[in-house]
N, C-alpha and C positions, 0 to 999 in steps of 0.2 A: 454580456455573454448570453447567448440564446438558450431557449428551452426546447426540449424535445419530448413529445408526448409518446412514451414507450408503452404504455398500458392505458387502459381506460381511466384507471384511478392514479396514475403516477406520471409525472414529468421529472426529467432530469435536466439540471442546468450543466452546460458543457462548453468547452472551448476547443476548437479545432484550427491548427494553424500549420503552415509548411507547404512545400510543393505538392500539387494534387497527384503528381505521378509517383512520389515517393513512397516507400514502405510506411506503414502506420506504426506508431509507438503509442500503446495506450498505457496511461499512468493512473493507478488506483490508490487512493489515500486510505488512511486508517480510521479507527473508531473515532467519530466525531470530527474527523479532519475535513479540511476544505481544500478544494484544488489548487487554490493560491499556494498552498504548501510546496508546489513544484516550481516555484518561481526561479530557483537556481538551475532547473533543467530545461524549461520551456526555450528560453532564448538560445541555449547551447544546441539542443537537438533539432530545432525547427528548420535549421539550414538544409539538413540531410534527410529528415524524417518528417512525415506528417503526424504532428503530436496531438494527441486526443487526451484531454483531462475532463473530469466531471466530479460533481458532488454526488456522493452515495445518497440513496434514499435516506430521509431522516436527517439530513445535514445540509449546512449551507443554504443555497437557494433552490435545492431540489425539494420535491414533494415529500410529505409525510404520510405514511399509510399505517393506520393503527389496527393492525392485526399482526399475528405472529409471522415471522420470516425466517429465512435461513440464509446462510452465506452462498449456498447455491442458488437461491433465488436472486440474491444480489449480484451473483455472477451472470445470471441470466439477464438482469436488467442491464449489464454492459453489453452483452451479446445483442440485446434488442436495440440499444443505442447503435450499435455498430450496423445492424440491419437498417436502422432508420437513416443512416448517413452514407448507406451504400458501401460499407467497408466489409470486405470478404474475410480478411485475416489480419492480425496484428501481432507485433512483439508486445509482451505484457510484462509490466513492471509494477509490482504491488509492494507497498511497505506496510509493515505491522498488521492490522486486520486486512489491509488491502492485498498483502502476500497471501493471506488465506483465502480470500476471494479469488485471487490469480490462481491458486492451486485448483479450486472449484472449477474455474473456467477451463484449465487444462484437462482436468479429469472428465468433465462432462461435454466439452465442445472442442475436443483436440484439434479438430481441422481449423479452427478459428485463431489457433495460436500458432506463432511461427517459433520464437524463442521466449523464454520465461526467465524473469529476473525476480527473485524472492528476498525482500529486504527486511531485516530485523523482525523475523517472523517465527512461527512455530507450526508444529503438526497438530495442535490443539492443547487445551489446557491440561488434560490428562497426562500429556507426555512433555510438558513444559519443564526445562531444566530450572531448578531453584524455586519451584512452585508458582501458583497463580498470583497475580496482582489485583485481585477482585477489589479489596477495600480502597486502594489507590484510584482506580479507574472509576469506581462508583462515586468516589469523593469529588469527582471533577464537576459534577452536576451541582450547580449551586455554590461552587467554591468561591471565595472572596479573593481579591487581588493578591493578598499575602499569602493566602494558601496556595494559589498558583504559583507565586513566586518562590516560595519556601519548601513547597512539598512537590508540586507537579513538574515545574520546570527543571529541578535537578535530575529527575527521572527522564526527561525527554531530551535534554541536551548534555553533552560531555563538559567536564570541568573547564577545560581550557577555553572552549567556545563561550561558555557563560561568562568566564572572567573578562574575556576580550570584548564581549558585547553585552555588558551590564545593562546599558540604556535600552537596547533592543529587547532583552529579556523582560524589563519593567514594561515596555510598550506592548509586548506580547501578552503579558499577564493582564494588563488593562483591557486589551481588545478581547480577550476570552470572557472578561466579566461583562463588558459592554454589549457583547454579541454572544450571549450563551446558546448552546445548542437547544433545540426544541426537546423538551423533556420526554415527550412520547417518542420522538424520533431516537433519541438516545436509548430509551428503554427497549425499543424493538431492534436496535443494533446490537444492544448488549445481549439480548436473549439469543440472537443469532451467533454472536461471537462466542458466548459460552457453550453452545452445543456443538460448535464445529470440532470435527476429528477427521483427520486424513491419514493418520499414522499408517494403518494397514493398506490404505489405497495408493500410497506414494510410489511404490514400485511400478504402478501402471502408468505414470507419467513418462512419456517417451522423449519429450522435448529436451533439447540441450538446454540446461539450467545453470544460471549463475545465482549462487546464494551469497548474499552480502550481509556482513554485520559490522557494527562499530566496536572497537575493542573496549570501550568504557561504557557499553549499553547497560544501564542498571534497570531498564524496564523489561527488556527480553535478553536474558543472558547470551553472550556470544556462543556458548556451548550448545544452544539450540540450533545453530547453524550446522553443527557437526551431526546432530540428529537427523536433519534433512539430507544432508549430502550422503550419510550412510544408506538412507532408504531409496533415494533417487537414483535410477540407473545411469543418468547421463548428466550429472551435476559436477560443478566445480565451486570452490569457496574463495571469497576475497574478504579480507579483514581490513577495515579502514582504520588506520592509526589515529589516535587522539580524537576519537569520534564516539558520541553516544548513540541514543535511539534515533535521533534525526540526523543520522551520517550524511544524508544527501543535501541537507541545508548547511551543515557544518563544514563539510570538506568537498564541495563540488569540483574544486580544481583536481582533486584526486579520483573522485568517484565517477565524474562524467566521461572522462577519457577511458576508463576501464570498461564501463558500460558500453561505450561507442566501439571499442575494439571487439568486445564479445559479440555485439550485433553484426558487425561488418566481417567478422573472421569467416572466411570461405568454407571452414569445416562443415561436415554435414549437420544439419539441424536436428534430425532425429536419430536415436539409436533404438535398438530393440528394447521394448518395455519387457519387465518380468511379470508374468501372469500370477 
């Protein structure tokens, strides 16, 4: 996968596939996540959309910048990547921290966003239902295979998926230990994650928005979706059955068609935002 030099000090590793004439679907992953996490979506959507994935700064094969950043700046990274690739606007789907980056993108560059999909995310730690998960997330840096398997994996995946895919869960834990995130990259992502707050700004997002949550998400309580829907002027909610935080990996046969119908629905893309 190629790299794009979007700033003098930063390159992003990305993947772009699908028909050149199709609308773009931009997929944004979460804290410490890799673009490979969209492996259930890319083959499904690239027949009808031009699918763009990338590793956020500080993760995967993208560059690490050792200075304070924000999720707004990370959203700007995505905009600069779009600029580099000649993409004027895209449907934007973010999960977890990627959902927060997607909010910043819609708030600060509204003309670059067609429709918005927010998965397993919140309006910020101050407004998170059931409180923050700081100790758990901080513990992912330097975690052993058993710590990943016994503590972090149950937070990332629902019970049914873990039971049916025990070998895959073990392989996932091994992979995270063998390929840990750069500690500086994680620290800078974490600072941005912790400082994010969109609660009072949400009514300014006019885009038609789909908020998705897994009904067994123990990382981001499903009630957080209700907080978002209540504040967004043009949002609807979909709850994925028998799915945890990684609902898009666990239940793609449910999630992908729901997202596709949402994106292809001819209803107006924008409503009047609330000032």
